[in-house]
N, C-alpha and C positions, 0 to 999 in steps of 0.2 A: 676371441671375445669376435663375440655377436656383432651383427650391427644391421641397420635398414637401410643403408645407404643407396642399397642399388634399387629399393623399392621406393625410396623420396624420390631420387631421381629421375627416375621414368613417370613416377606421377606428374613432375612438374614438366615433362618435355624435355630433358636437359640431356643433352648427348654426353660419354663420358670425355669425348676430349674436350667441350665446351666447359667440363668441370675442371679438368686436369688444366688447363689454360688458364682460368679465374682462381684457382689456385698455387699457380705457378709449381706446379707437378706436371710428373707423365701419364699419359694415357694408361700404362701398363701399373702406374701406381693406384690410382683408381681401381683399374681391375683386380688389382690382389688384395683390396681391402675389403672390396665388395663379395669377395670368393673367400674371404677370412684367410687371407695366405700371410698378409701384414697387417700386423696392429698399429696405428698411428702415433705418433709421437703426439704429446698434450697439444703443441703449437699448431700442429696440423688438425689435431681434433677442433682447437677453436676454431680454426680457420673456416673448416667444412660447414662447422654448428652456425658460425658470423653468416654465413655464405645463405644457408637456408633461412637465418631467421630462426634456429630452432635451439635446447640447449641440447650440450654434448650427452647427454643421458636419453634425449628423446631419438639418439640416432645409433647411440653406442651402447651395446647391453653387457654389463659386467656379469660374469658369473663367477660366482664364488668356487673355487677349487676343491673346495673340503664336501660339497654336497655330495 
């Protein structure tokens, strides 16, 4: 799943570590999310969206595998 997490985080001048602390995850988890190596649980996706005041769809881009 692609996402805009890194772009949004950098636009708001938030460090990976700050975001990780706010979401109660590791900095490595944030890095893995940004690099597309890890897809968030639905709970983590909601926490990220709520943190940024955005919808999940504005951050995470679902691509249908059948395309």
